[in-house]
C-alpha positions, -999 to 999 in steps of 0.1 A, spaced: 47 68 178 83 63 166 90 65 129 120 48 113 143 65 87 143 54 51 167 24 47 175 20 84 206 -3 79 222 20 54 214 50 76 230 32 105 261 26 84 264 63 76 258 74 113 285 49 125 310 61 99 304 98 100 293 107 136 304 101 172 269 89 183 267 59 207 255 25 194 224 29 216 216 62 200 220 48 164 201 17 174 172 37 188 170 60 157 172 31 132 150 7 151 177 -19 156 193 -37 185 225 -21 199 244 -54 193 234 -53 156 247 -17 154 279 -29 171 282 -57 146 278 -32 118 306 -11 133 328 -42 136 322 -50 100 305 -84 107 271 -73 94 260 -51 65 293 -55 46 290 -37 12 261 -16 22 267 20 12 258 46 39 226 66 33 230 102 44 200 112 65 211 149 64 211 151 26 178 132 25 161 156 50 156 130 77 180 147 102 197 180 107 234 185 116 222 204 147 203 173 159 233 151 154 256 176 172 230 179 201 230 141 205 268 138 202 271 162 232 246 143 253 248 105 251 214 101 268 196 122 241 177 105 213 178 115 177 144 128 164 135 124 128 123 155 109 85 154 105 85 161 68 107 132 61 80 105 64 51 121 47 37 97 21 23 114 -10 -12 102 -17 -20 91 -52 -40 118 -70 -76 109 -77 -83 103 -113 -82 76 -140 -64 45 -130 -40 30 -156 -45 -7 -164 -17 -24 -184 -27 -36 -219 -22 -73 -208 -49 -69 -181 -75 -49 -200 -91 -81 -214 -96 -93 -178 -118 -63 -169 -151 -79 -181 -143 -110 -159 -138 -87 -129 -170 -69 -137 -189 -102 -139 -175 -113 -106 -185 -81 -88 -220 -81 -104 -225 -117 -93 -210 -116 -58 -217 -80 -48 -250 -70 -63 -252 -41 -38 -223 -23 -56 -235 5 -78 -222 9 -114 -203 40 -103 -185 21 -76 -176 -7 -100 -165 18 -126 -142 35 -100 -128 2 -87 -119 -13 -120 -113 18 -141 -140 10 -166 -171 27 -181 -207 23 -170 -215 13 -206 -192 -17 -203 -207 -27 -170 -242 -25 -185 -231 -47 -215 -216 -73 -192 -247 -73 -170 -271 -77 -200 -248 -102 -217 -244 -78 -247 -206 -75 -245 -188 -85 -277 -170 -113 -258 -198 -124 -236 -194 -161 -244 -158 -161 -230 -165 -140 -198 -159 -160 -167 -164 -142 -133 -129 -139 -117 -119 -120 -86 -106 -86 -97 -81 -85 -68 -63 -117 -80 -64 -103 -115 -46 -72 -103 -74 -48 -113 -80 -34 -78 -67 -38 -43 -85 -58 -16 -86 -27 6 -104 -7 -21 -128 -36 -27 -136 -40 10 -141 -2 14 -165 -1 -16 -185 -31 -3 -186 -17 32 -199 17 18 -226 -1 -3 -236 -22 27 -238 8 49 -261 26 24 -284 -5 22 -287 -7 60 -294 31 62 -322 27 37 -336 -3 56 -328 -30 29 -312 -64 36 -276 -68 28 -271 -97 3 -249 -126 12 -221 -131 -14 -219 -164 -32 -192 -189 -23 -160 -181 -41 -154 -216 -55 -186 -214 -76 -176 -201 -111 -209 -208 -128 -228 -177 -138 -260 -168 -120 
């Protein structure tokens, strides 16, 4: 699996300006076509892009560049630590003040369309409390007259990937226990249950 450097065009600009690598080597490292690299070298493309130093940003070493300058058939190899993506720490999820009033709508949507989700899963998805979920379910929420079930993904309260994973986990648990998986309601139906 080939991984590209951060900001490939800016990296290509730096490699063209500062090294004696061939266009093919730069193109292979940056995931570009050799003609595009040649156009960058000729000044036809990427005008005004400041070069991005892959050595200072721990994507390459000077030894790797020197090795490839000596052998024109060699390919640059990106450092393995350069592309490690830091995972978000588990914990409370921040919801902006403007979206906090949308949480009960998202809770109502999940309760109506995905009854197999447990309160703990909804709480984790939307960053809310079990007490709020119970109040929305029992229509005891202070704003229950104005709650309309709306998709929490479109409200920006959770990602579609997280929602799909939670629903899949809940469905798996139901099938393991021998229960039937409920079919979600059509999304166009905004009337409450």
